[in-house]
N, C-alpha and C positions, 0 to 999 in steps of 0.2 A: 901639271896637266892632268885633267880628269880623264880616267879610262872610259868613263860613261859617255863622254862627248868627244869621240875622236874618230878620224878616218885613218885607216892604216893600209899600207901597200904591202903586198907579198908576192914572191916569185917562186916558182919551182926551179931548183938549182940546176938540174941537168936538162931542162927542156924550156923552149920559148913559150911558156904559159905564165901569165900574171893574173893578179887579182886585187881586189880592194874589199875591206870590211869596214862598215860604218856602224856606229851606235850612238843614239842620242837620248838623253834622259833630261838633264837640266834644260838644255836648249829646247827640247820638245815641249816641256812644261811652260816655259816662258813664251813660246810661240802661240800657245793656246790660252794664255792668261785672260784675254778679253773676248774669247770666242766660245761659242756653245754649239757643238755640232752633235747630231744624232750619232750613236756609236759607230754605224757603218760608214758614215761619211768621214768621222774622225779617223777610223782605221785606214780609209783610202788615202786621206791627206797624209797621214803618217808614213805610208809606204811611198807616197810621192816625194816627200821631204827626204827620206833615206835614199831614194833613187837619184835625186837631183845631186846629192853629195857624191854618190858613186860616179855619176856622169862627169861631174867637175873633175873628180880625181883622176880620171883617165885622160885629161887634156892638159896641155901647157898653154896657158893664156893668162891675160890680165883683164878682168872685167867681170861680167855677170853671165851665168848660164841659167836659162829659164825653161822649165818643163811645164808645158800647158796641155791639158786634156780638155777638149771641148766636144761634147757629144750630145745626143738626143735623149739620154737617160735621165735619171732622177738627180744626178749631179750634172749641171749643164756647164759649169766652168770650174776648173781646178787649176791652180797655179802654184808652183814651188819654184824658188829661186835660191841660188847659191853662188857666191863670188868666188874668185880664184883662191882667196884666203879663208874660205869656208865659213862665211857669215850667211845664214839662212833665214828665210821666212816662207810662209805659205798661207793660201786661203783657199775656200770653196764656196761656191754658190749652188744651192740645191732646191728642189721642190719639196714639199711636205713628205716625210718618210715615216710610215707606221710600221713598226716591227723590224725584222731583219730584211736585209736586201744584199743580194750577191753583186759580184763585180759587174756582169753584164747589165743587170737592172740599173745599177749606178751609173755605168758609162754609157750604155747604149751604143748606137752607131755614130762614129765621128772620127776624130783624128787626134793624134798626139804630136805636138810640135816642140821640137828642141831648138832653142835659139841661143846662140853665143854672141854676146855683145862685147867685143874685145876693144881695149883701148887702141890697139893696132887694127885698124879696119881690115887689113888683109887677113886677120885671123877670125873675123866675124863670119858666122855661119847660121844657116837655118835647115833643119831637117824635118820632113813631115811623113808620118806613117799612119796607116789606118789603125784604129783600136782593133786588136786582134786577141783571139784566145779568151782564157777564163780568168785572166789576172793581169795586173799592171806589169808584172815581171815578164809575162809572155809577150806583151806588146813591145816592151823595151828590148827583149831578144831579137824581135823582128826589126826593130830599128837599127841595131848594130849590124845585122846581116845585110840590110838595105843600104845603109848610109855609110858604113866603114868596111863592109865585107869581112868582118871579123866574127867568127863563131863565138857567141858569148852565152854564158849561163847566168841568170840573175835570180836571186832569192830575196824576198822582202817580208818583213813581219812588223806588226804594230800592236801595242797595247795602250792602255791608258797612261802608263808610266815610262815606257820605253818604245823606241822604234829602232829598227836595225835593218841592215841590208849587206848583201855579199855579191860579189861579181867576180866571175872567172872568164879570162879571155884567151883564146888561142891565137897567138901572134903569127903573123906570116913569116915564112923563110926561118931564119935563125933568131928572129926577134931582136935584132941589134947586136947579138953576141958574135964573138968570133969563132966559137966552136961549131964543128960541123954537125949537121943534124941527121940522125939515122931516122929515115921516114917511119919505119915499122915501130921503133921505140917511141917516136914522137906521137904516132897514133894511139899506141897503147897508153901513153901517159895522159893524152887528152880524154880517152875513153874512161880512164880512172877518174879524172877530175870531173868528167860529166856525170858519172855514176855517184860520185861523192856529193855532188850538189843535188842530185835527185834524192839522195837519202837524207839529206839535211832537213831537219824538222824546224818549224817556226819556233817552237820552245827552245831548242838548241841555239838558234840564231839570236834570241833575245837574251841569252846568258851572256855574262860579262866577260868570261875568259876566252878571248879570241885565240890566244896562243895554243891552249889546250885543244880547241876545236880544230885548228888547222893541222895540228900534229896527228889528231885522230882521223882527220880526212886524208892526209897526204903522206904522213910519216915524217919523223924528226929529221931524217937525212935528206929529205927532198924539198922541204919548204923553208924559206927564209922570210921572216916577218920584220918589217921595218918600224920605226919608232912612231911615225904618224903625226898628224896635225890636229889641233884642237878645232872643234866646231862650236860656233857661237850664234846665238839668236840675235838678229838685229833687223828691225824695220826701218825704213828711211824716213818715216814721219817723225816730227818733232814739235814741240810747242811753238818754236820760232817760225817754222814753216806754215803752221796753221795761222799765226799772227800775220804773216805776209798775205795769206789768202783773204783774211778779214780786211786787212788794209786796202786790198785791191777793190773790194766791194764798195768802199766809201763809208765815211762817217754817218751820213744820214741814214743809210740802209741798215747798218749794224746797230745804231742806236735806236731805230724803230724796233728791232727784235728785242733789244734790252727792255724798251718800254712795255712791250707786250708780254714777254716771258720772264723777265728778270735776269736772265743770263743767256749767253750763246754757248751752245755745245756743238762741237764739230768732231765727228768720228771718222777716223781714218778707214777708208774703204778696204785696206788691205788687212790690218791687223785688228780692227775694231776698238782700238784704244780711243776713249773720249778725251777731248780737250775742252775744258770749261773756262769761259771768260765772263766774269761779272761786270757790273757797270764801272767799277774802278779799274779793272783790267782794260776794259774798252776805251776809256778816256786816255789811259797811258798809251795805248796803241797809236792814238791820233795826235798825241802831244809830244811824246818822247822821241818817236823815230818816224822818218819819212817813209812812204811805201816803197817797197822794193820788188814789186811784181808779184804776180799770183803763181808762185812756184807750187806745183802740184804736191799734195800731201802724201801721195802714194807713189 
């Protein structure tokens, strides 16, 4: 399992405080393979991808968690998705951007929507919070306070090669443990965790050695780091799904495009991967397999 594409859980041994750390390199590269974003948009998308992994890691569900930012800024739509087994994808739509742009210019006024689509409908959920603060991390901290009443600190960072995130939460009561909680010690431990997150730099977050970072932040006797799970990039589009869309359009319409352009190219709206069908491919669509409906490619 690659250390560069993992989400890992950690806990403070003596206090009901937990956290998750995520780092993506290969999966981040694959997600952007067919996309070309301005640097500021790419960085924001990277932070959102790291964030959606952290959000998924805090829940027990089977399905898909979607983080959507929709505002009136330069980025009018940003979507990041993560399944319960940490398959990720993401996309952004934006207006022309010249030069550098900060978070408030990119996001503007709007909302962040977190949707859990679980196979068990009883576990499905949607939370909506306004875009707040000067970063995506600050907006997500507000989401946790409003939706789950859990004080949470979030740190996100993105570069062209790596995106990373870290989340620390103060759990209610004894956090599911049987040990009695000393309120004063618990408060002191949370303040220490809070200060450690505030002191964490983006450069440190992007470094690969999660274990040393946690020991530096919390101490070797306090923190326990678990093995973690691999993060994989996966879009739902496929050549077969695109073929079904073309079949649903009908032979006459698709052949007319072939006659005019020589080939039909369909691009996935989510990942921007192009699927090209020439005249031979199109004839095979309508002679080999009967139409199976217009399954959406995204």
